[in-house]
Each structure stands twice: as structure tokens, then as C-alpha cells.
N, C-alpha and C positions, 0 to 999 in steps of 0.2 A: 667685627666690631667687639669691643670689650664692654661687657654689660654686668652690672651689679644687681643682685636681687636682695632686698631687705625682707628677711623672714626670720621669725623666731625658731622655726622648725623645718629644716631642709627635707624632712621625711613626709611632710604633708603632700597630699596628691597634687594640689596646685603648684607647689614649689617644685616638686619632682618633674612635673609635666613641662614647666617653664625651662628648667635646666636641660631636660632632654630635647626639647624642641629647638632651643638655642643652639645647643652643640651640634644638632643635626643639620643646622644651617650654617655651620663652621664659625660660630661666634665663640669667644671666650666668655664663659659665664661663671660668675662667682657668687656664692651665697653668703651673706653676712647677717649674723644675729644682730638685730637692730639695737637691742639694749646693751651689747658689748662693744658697739662703736662709740668713740668719744672724740671730742672735737677741739681744735685749736682755733679760736675765733680771733685771728689776727688780721690787722689792717693790710689789705691788698693781697693777703696770702692765706685764705682760709684753708683748713686742712681737717681731714678725718683720719683717725687712727683706729686699727683693729688688731688686737693681739700684739701690740708694740710696733706695728708696721704702718707707715703712712700710705693711705690709699689716694691715688691720683689718677687723673686723666682717664676716667671712664667715659665712654661714649654715651651710655644710657643707664638709667637706674629704674628698676621696676619695684615699686613699693607694695609689699604685702604686709600692711601695718594693721595689726589687730585693734580693735576699738579700745581695749584696756590700756594700750600704750600709745594712744593717739598723740598726746602732748610731746613725749620724747621722740616718738617716731617722725613727727612732722619737723621737729628741730634737726634730726639727722638729714631728713630729706632736703630741707632748706639749705643745709650745708653743701650737699651735692649740687644743688641748683647754683649756689654761689661759686662753685668750681666749674661752671659751664657745662654740667652734665645734663643731658636731656632727660626730663623725668616723664615716664609713661603718663602719670597723672601728677599735676603740680601740687604742691603742698597747700597752696590757698584753696584749690578746688576740693581737695580731700577735707579740709577743715570745714568748708561750707556744707559738705555732704553729711559729715559726722555730726553736725549741729541740727538735729531733726527740726527744732522749731524754726531756725533760720532758713533751713532748706524749703520747708513748707512755704514760708513767707515769700521766698524768692520765686518758687513755682507759681504761687498765687498771682504774684505781680505780672508774670508772663502769661496769665490766662490759661495755664495748664490745669486739667480736671483733677480735683482732689476730693477725698472724703470731707464732709463738713467736720471742722475741727475747732475746738475751743481750748483756751489756755488762761489760767489766772493764778494769782498768788494768794489772794485773800480768801480765808476760810468762809467768809460771808458770801462768796460767789458760787458756792457748790450748786445750788439749785439752778442758777442761770447757766452754768456750764452744761448741765444735763439738758436744760430746755433748748439751748442753742443748737445741739446736735440732733434734736428731735426726739429726745427721751430715750428710755430703755427699750430694747437692748442697745448697749453702747460698748465701746472698747476704751479701756484706759491703758496708756503706753507710758512706761518710763522713758525719759529722753535719752538715757544712757544704755538702754537695753539692746541686745543683738540676738539674732537667731531665734527670735520668738520669745526670749526671756524678758521678763518684765512687762508682758502684754497680758491683760486680763479682760475677759468678756463678762460684763455685768448684765444679766438678763432681766433684772428688775431695777426700779428706781432706788429701792432700799439697798439692794446690793451694790449699785453704783455709788450711793452716798457712803456706804461702809469702806469700799476700795479707796475712794478719793480721800476719805478721812484718814485711813491707814497710811496712805502714801504721804499725806501731809505731816502725820505724826513722825514719819521717818525723814522729814525734810527733803524729800525726793521731788525733783521737777518731773512733771508729767503732762501729757496731753489727753484730752478727751475727744473721741471721734465717733462718728455715727458707724453703726454696724451695717455693712452692705450685705443684707441677707440674701439677695438675689445671686451673689457670687457663689453661693453653696459651699463655702469652705475651700474654694479654689483660687489661687491667683497665677498671674502669668509672669515669669522672669524673662525679660528681654536682655539679651547681651549685646551692648552697643560698643562698636569700635569705630572711632572716627565719626562719620556722618551717617552710619547705617546700622540697622539691626542685623547682626550676622547669625544669630541663632535665638530660638525662643522655646520655652517649654512651659507646660501647664503643671503647677504643683497642687495636688489634691491632698487635703488634710485627711488623716486616718479617722475612722468612725469615732464619734464622741469628742473630736478635737476640732477647734475652729482655725487654728494656726497651721498653715500649709508647709512650713519649714521642713526640709528633708531631714534635718537634724532631729526633728520631733516625730519621725515616722511617716512623714508625707510621701506620696509617690509622684513620679515625674513622667511626663509623656509629651511627645512632640505635638505642637499645635500650629495651626496656620493663623497668622495675624491679619487683622483688618488694616486698611490703610491708615485709619484713625489711630489704631494702637501703635503701628510703626512710627507715625508722626509723633505721637505723645512721648514714646520712649526716647527718640532722637532729641526732641526739644528739651526733655527733662535732663538728659546727660549734658546737653549744650548749656543749659541754664546754670548748671553746677560748674561748668568748665572742665568736665571730665572727658579725657580721650577714650577711656575704657570704663564701662559702668554696667552694672547689673540693675535694671530698672524694673521694680515690681509694680505690677498693674492689676487692678480689679475690674471686672466687667460689671458695670452698674447700669441701671435704666437710663442714666444720663449720658452713658458712654464711658470710655475708659478713664479711670481715676488712678493717679499715682500714690502708692503707699510709701515707697522709699526709693532712694537712689543710692546704690552701694558702690563705693569707690574701690572695693577690693573683692569683687565677686568670686566665689569659689568656682572651680572649673569642673570638678568631678561630676556633679549632677548634670550639668548642661552637656558636657562632652559625652557622657554615658547615654543620655536620652536622645541626643541628636546625631551622634557618631560624627561630629565635626571636630576638626583640629583647631580648637579655639587658641590654643597656645601658639601654634604656627601663625595664625592670623594676627596675633598680638605682635609677633616679631616682624611680620611684613609691614605693619604700622610703623614700628620703630625704624626699620630699614628706610622707609620712605621719608621719615620726619626728623631723624637724628642726624647731626652733623658730626662726622668722626673727629675726635681730638687727635692731633697729630703726634703729640709727645707721649711717651709710654713709660710707665713705672709699674711693674707687675705687682698685683695685689694678691692677698691670700683669700681662700674661699673654703 
């Protein structure tokens, strides 16, 4: 099969692994810098160009679209979809997951466990926002943050008011969530492909830190999931419409609660922790679900 990977950096671990795993399975794999793709939005003949060459007839596209380029990245992915290329994750599904507020609302509607969350625009609502999540300590999250950036733990009501006021001064959109103390600074990353969790790891925050992201010095270890945790992860990915997702879960007194559903999960941490060939599993999914395009025009990569 002929497969395109949309990635800003071909040297990133996840991109390299996807290239290696695809070529090991005898696929033609090409990497395209998303921001260097440009489009001809013509009636009945949509096209994508890269370095002066028209890209056509790819069997599948694997989007590795960073949060900072979501708008343009989804436009490029939609163009591939218009050209009948199978997307590992559809543009609409990625858009849902990237909108943190919308994703929480969708998960809530499906009855999936979530931390108590509040959201408001008016500055007059600050006290109510804090009250709704059970008071301090609480977590304030920027809607646009990634990898733990823009996430603040406010340990007192006064600190919470200060953080909320500061974010409002910056005209930033944010959520206020309960702090799940019993999680002990740890969360669980579930890697979902299709209808099952294929790997899971526990990420433990370093001492003095409450964010467990590996980019912030957290450590990862293999973990055995409960049936409820597996079900929650699969339902969360399905609610977003994602074929491949990293679902982040906390263990709370009420059971598993979903923090986030990531449409472009990194492979390094979970492959290292579990010693599983996640990249190969992704290609097995593509091989099962993508329909080969018969016409061929070679693309650059």
C-alpha cells in the first residue's frame, strides 16, 4: 500500500517508528511536512501539492498533526479525504478531540466518567466555578494546552481566584476541574486501536509535581487495567470517533475518569514501557480497513 504520514518532523520517534514499521511490512511510506502541503480546491478534482509535485492516489494517510497547527493540518487531512484516501483518524474526529470543552461535553452525554468540571465566561462566576468543583485544591486548564502546559494546581481558594483572574486578563479560555487527590499524581495512558486497548502504562509524576506527563519528568510503568478501565478507554475513543487514540484516565473513588482523549498519541513512552510494537499494530489496522487505490502517481517524501 502507498501511505502518507503528515508530520512536521520526520526525526521524531513516533514518525520514525511509523516509517520503519510500514516499510518493514512492504508498504510505500512517505512523510510530508503538513505546513508545506498546499491545495487546489477544484470542483470534482481536489488536489494536494508538495514541493511542486501533485500528490495523488494514496491508500491511507496517518495524521501526526500537532495542536499548534490543528486548523491547517485538518484542512490538509480533509483534502486527502476528498481524494478518497483512508484516514487513520478522520478530520472531524480529530477536531472533536482537540476541542477540550466539546470533547468533555460529548463524553458526559455518553455517561463516561469525568472529573467534575466547570466553565464560564463571566468574571462574576468565579466563586461559583470554584464551588461547583468542590472547592480548592482544584485544577485550572487552558483549553489550548498540551503536554501539561497551561495546567495549574491551585491549592487554596485564594490561589484559585488569582489563577482564574490571570487567565481571564489574558482572555484565555479555560476549564476548572476537581483535583482527584487519591490518584496520587499518577494517571493511566491507554492506547486504543479500533475496538480494544492494545497497551497501557501508568505515568507517575516526579516528586513535587502533580502533572504526570513524561515530557515533564514523569516515569512510566506497565499496568494491568480493570475491565471498567478498558471499557472506559474504548468508549471514550469511540465517542470521539477515533480509530487510534491515547486515552488518559485517573483512578478516582467513583471509578475511572477520563482526563483527555489524544488523537495523535506519542509512541515512544508506551512502546518503551510495554515493549509492544504499537506502530506495527497501527499498520495492521490500516491493512484491514483501507481500500487500495488502483491508480498510481508517485509522490515525494
